C-alpha positions in Angstrom: 13.5 188.1 169.9 16.8 189.7 170.9 14.6 192.7 171.4 13.6 191.3 174.1 17.0 191.3 175.5 18.7 194.5 175.8 21.9 193.7 176.6 22.7 192.1 173.2 23.1 195.2 171.2 26.1 194.8 169.1 27.5 191.4 170.9 27.3 187.9 169.7 26.5 186.1 172.7 27.1 182.2 173.1 28.2 181.6 176.7 24.5 180.5 177.9 25.3 177.5 179.4 27.3 179.8 181.4 24.6 182.1 182.3 21.7 183.3 179.9 20.7 187.0 179.7 17.4 187.9 181.4 14.3 189.4 178.9 12.8 192.7 180.0 9.7 190.9 181.4 12.0 189.5 183.5 14.0 192.9 184.7 10.7 194.8 184.6 9.3 191.8 187.3 12.0 192.6 189.9 12.2 195.9 189.4 8.2 196.0 189.7 8.7 193.6 193.2 11.3 195.9 194.6 9.0 199.1 193.8 5.8 197.9 195.3 6.3 194.8 197.7 9.7 194.8 198.7 9.2 193.2 202.7 9.9 190.0 204.5 7.8 186.8 203.7 6.0 184.7 205.7 6.5 187.3 209.3 4.1 190.3 209.1 0.9 190.8 209.0 0.5 194.1 207.8 -0.3 194.2 204.0 2.8 194.3 202.5 4.5 191.6 203.9 1.5 189.6 203.0 1.6 190.8 199.4 5.3 189.5 199.3 4.6 185.6 201.0 1.6 185.9 198.0 4.2 186.6 195.2 6.8 184.3 197.0 4.6 181.6 197.3 3.0 182.1 194.0 6.6 181.5 192.4 6.7 178.1 194.1 3.6 177.2 192.5 4.9 178.5 189.2 8.0 176.2 189.2 6.1 173.3 190.7 3.5 173.1 187.8 6.9 173.9 185.4 8.0 170.5 185.9 4.8 168.5 186.8 4.7 168.9 190.7 3.0 170.5 193.6 4.8 173.4 195.8 5.3 171.2 198.9 8.0 169.7 196.5 10.1 172.5 195.3 13.1 174.4 198.2 14.3 177.2 196.7 18.0 177.3 197.0 20.8 179.8 195.7 21.3 177.4 192.9 22.2 173.7 191.8 25.4 174.1 193.6 23.5 174.5 196.8 21.1 172.0 196.1 23.3 169.5 195.4 25.2 170.3 198.9 22.2 169.9 200.7 21.5 167.1 199.5 25.3 165.3 200.3 25.1 166.9 203.6 21.5 166.0 204.4 21.4 162.5 203.0 23.0 160.9 206.3 25.1 158.4 204.4 27.6 156.0 205.7 31.1 154.0 205.1 29.7 151.3 203.2 27.5 153.4 200.8 28.2 153.8 197.0 27.3 156.9 195.1 27.6 156.3 191.4 28.5 159.3 189.3 29.7 159.8 185.7 32.6 160.6 184.2 31.3 163.8 182.6 29.9 165.7 185.6 30.3 169.1 186.5 32.8 169.7 189.7 29.1 170.8 191.3 27.7 167.1 191.5 31.4 165.5 192.6 32.8 168.0 195.4 30.0 167.7 197.5 29.4 164.1 197.0 33.3 163.5 197.9 32.7 165.2 201.4 30.4 162.4 202.1 31.3 159.0 203.6 30.5 157.0 200.8 32.6 155.1 198.2 32.2 156.8 194.5 32.1 155.0 191.4 32.1 156.7 187.9 29.9 155.6 185.0 32.5 155.6 182.0 32.1 157.5 178.6 32.1 155.5 175.2 33.9 156.8 172.2 31.2 158.6 171.0 30.8 160.7 174.3 27.8 159.1 175.5 27.3 156.8 179.0 28.4 153.1 179.1 24.7 152.3 180.3 25.9 148.4 180.1 28.6 149.3 182.4 26.4 151.2 184.6 24.4 148.2 185.3 27.1 146.1 186.6 28.2 149.7 189.1 24.7 150.2 190.3 24.9 147.3 193.2 22.6 146.7 196.4 25.5 149.1 197.7 24.1 151.6 195.7 22.4 154.6 197.8 22.5 157.4 195.1 22.8 157.7 191.8 23.8 161.6 190.6 23.9 162.2 186.8 24.3 165.6 185.1 20.9 165.5 182.6 23.0 167.9 179.7 26.6 167.6 179.7 27.8 171.2 180.1 31.2 170.4 178.3 30.1 167.6 175.8 26.5 168.5 175.3 25.6 164.7 175.7 22.1 164.1 176.8 21.8 161.2 179.1 19.0 158.6 179.2 17.7 159.7 182.4 14.7 157.0 182.4 17.0 154.0 182.0 19.4 155.2 184.7 16.1 155.5 186.8 15.3 152.6 186.1 18.5 151.2 187.2 18.8 153.1 190.5 15.1 152.1 191.3 16.0 148.3 190.7 18.7 148.1 193.4 16.7 150.4 195.9 18.8 153.4 195.4 17.4 157.3 194.7 17.9 159.2 191.3 19.7 162.5 191.8 19.5 164.8 188.4 21.6 168.1 187.9 19.3 169.7 185.4 21.4 172.8 185.4 21.8 172.8 181.7 18.8 170.6 180.7 16.0 173.0 182.2 17.0 175.5 179.4 16.7 173.3 176.3 14.3 170.5 177.5 10.5 170.3 179.0 11.2 168.4 181.6 8.5 166.2 183.7 9.8 164.9 187.0 8.0 161.4 186.6 9.9 158.8 189.0 12.8 161.2 189.7 14.0 161.4 193.5 15.6 164.4 193.6 16.3 167.3 190.6 18.4 170.6 191.0 18.7 173.5 188.4 19.4 177.0 188.6 17.5 179.9 187.6 20.1 181.8 185.8 20.5 179.2 183.3 16.8 179.7 182.1 16.4 183.8 182.1 16.3 184.0 185.4 18.1 186.2 188.0 21.2 184.9 190.1 21.4 183.4 193.2 18.2 181.4 193.2 17.6 177.7 192.3 15.8 174.8 193.0 15.7 171.5 194.3 12.8 169.2 193.8 12.3 166.5 196.0 10.0 163.3 195.9 10.3 162.7 199.9 12.1 165.4 201.7 11.3 163.1 205.1 14.2 161.5 206.1 16.8 164.3 205.1 17.7 166.8 207.5 18.4 170.5 207.5 21.8 171.6 207.2 21.0 175.2 208.1 19.4 176.5 210.9 17.6 179.9 211.9 15.0 182.5 210.7 11.8 180.6 209.1 12.6 177.2 209.1 11.8 176.9 212.5 8.8 175.7 214.7 9.9 176.5 218.2 12.8 177.5 220.2 13.5 176.8 223.5 17.0 177.2 225.6 17.8 173.7 225.1 16.0 172.2 222.0 14.4 173.4 218.9 11.9 171.6 216.3 11.6 173.0 212.7 9.1 173.4 210.1 8.2 170.4 207.4 9.6 170.6 203.9 9.9 173.1 202.2 10.5 175.3 204.8 12.4 173.5 206.8 15.4 174.0 204.0 14.9 177.7 203.8 16.8 179.0 206.6 16.7 182.9 206.8 15.2 185.7 204.7 15.0 183.7 201.3 15.9 185.4 197.8 12.3 186.9 197.2 13.0 188.8 194.3 15.1 186.1 192.7 11.6 184.0 193.2 9.8 185.9 191.7 12.0 186.6 188.6 12.4 183.0 187.9 8.6 182.4 188.1 8.5 185.3 185.5 11.4 183.6 183.5 9.1 180.8 183.4 5.9 182.4 181.9 8.4 184.0 179.3 9.8 180.9 178.4 6.3 179.4 178.1 5.6 181.4 175.3 9.2 181.9 173.4 9.9 180.5 170.3 13.0 177.9 170.6 15.5 178.2 167.3 16.4 175.1 166.4 19.6 175.6 165.0 22.1 172.6 167.0 22.2 170.6 163.6 22.9 174.1 161.4 26.0 175.3 164.5 27.0 171.6 164.3 27.5 171.6 160.5 29.5 174.7 159.9 31.5 174.3 162.9 32.4 170.8 161.4 33.4 172.5 158.4 36.2 174.4 159.5 39.5 172.4 159.0 41.3 172.1 161.9 38.2 172.2 164.4 37.7 169.1 166.6 34.3 169.4 168.2 34.1 167.6 171.7 31.3 165.7 171.7 28.6 163.2 170.2 27.0 163.8 166.4 23.5 162.7 167.7 21.4 163.3 170.7 22.8 166.2 171.8 22.4 170.0 173.2 23.5 173.6 171.4 26.6 173.4 173.5 29.9 172.7 171.5 33.2 172.5 173.1 35.8 172.7 170.4 39.5 172.8 170.0 41.5 174.2 167.4 44.8 172.9 166.0 47.9 174.9 167.6 46.0 177.2 168.7 45.1 177.6 172.7 41.5 177.8 174.2 42.0 180.5 175.9 43.9 182.8 173.0 40.8 181.3 170.7 38.2 183.2 173.4 40.3 186.1 173.5 40.3 187.2 169.8 36.6 186.1 169.3 36.0 189.0 172.0 37.9 191.7 170.2 35.1 191.1 167.5 32.4 190.9 170.0 31.8 187.0 170.4 31.2 185.9 173.7 32.5 182.5 174.1 34.1 180.1 177.3 37.4 179.0 177.3 39.1 176.6 179.6 38.2 173.1 181.9 34.3 174.4 182.3 34.3 172.9 185.8 35.1 169.5 184.6 38.9 169.2 185.3 38.4 165.2 185.7 36.8 165.0 182.4 39.5 167.4 180.7 42.1 164.5 182.4 39.7 161.5 181.0 40.1 163.3 177.5 43.6 164.1 177.5 42.7 167.5 176.6 43.8 171.0 178.6 40.8 172.9 177.7 38.4 173.9 175.0 36.6 176.7 173.7 32.6 176.3 174.1 30.3 178.0 172.1 26.6 177.4 173.8 23.4 178.8 171.9 20.1 179.4 173.5 16.7 181.3 172.5 18.1 184.4 171.3 20.6 183.0 169.1 20.4 182.6 165.2 21.8 180.8 162.6 23.4 184.5 161.8 25.0 184.6 165.3 26.5 180.5 163.8 27.8 182.4 160.7 29.3 185.1 162.9 31.4 182.7 165.1 32.1 180.8 162.1 34.1 183.7 160.6 35.4 184.9 164.0 37.0 181.2 164.3 38.3 181.7 160.5 39.9 184.8 161.7 41.1 183.5 165.0 43.0 181.1 162.7 44.2 184.0 160.5 46.0 185.3 163.0 48.1 182.2 164.1 49.1 181.3 160.3 
């Protein structure tokens, strides 16, 4: 499978939680659009524009099918961050409303909610790095309007129980918002009872700058950007807007990005997903002085760790000299790091193009790091 990813020659890429690499299938789809169909969508009566519009809307339909919904529920955005900002800006939350988050949230699913008038509450972590669902039952009350939770932690690799959290939210009349930025790459997602779901194309072999906001019901949300194709009618005094999803897609959309995302989905639907999580966990745990910051069970192939006496940035820098690409720092989860009483971690994250040999290469690289600091 590595042969489908031209950039992987000569490197061991273990930073897929940040962004995934792109297969030739996706690169070719984007190139083909620019070579044969480049025009603005929804506005032109000429053949080229109609061709671009058809490809763009076909991409929306492909995304919808991928998560078991229909196209009118799919809004194209720049990515997970913009999707969550759109929600926080459009839900008309008021003083006295409450939003329940978790202690493991990425900044993108924390900072936008901080900008609202609502009060934030946080479901705590247990010692095993999973959420305390008993505490969640107490935190989610009749005042709760939104329960916003990451599906998979980009730091811990924890897979959260979305079904139970959805039931708890709905039992109090609240909406559930799922940050699927990490899970979309690893799990089959059926939106079922979820109210809103956000994810990014670049986390699943698609291009950067394209993302999705799924909404079960957009009728009570107001657009937060204006102009372009979201307009229905304009006078000098007033304006009216299109229905969803178009009322949330102001300006010229990322047409090539949408087409690339659709190509990534078709690629992933036929790709083989290697099962190396347990192997990686076993191998990393065998290294003396290495501590994995995350659960032992029910986890994704995202491994944050500390090495005794060695700063995460030093680990990443030395590994880089051996052509091993990992991430180091707080991973856009500064409150979680404070909660765990650590300054940061080194993170190795695996995806469909990684092998057991890549795990072995990482383990040998970490041992070389330790030799430097002996």
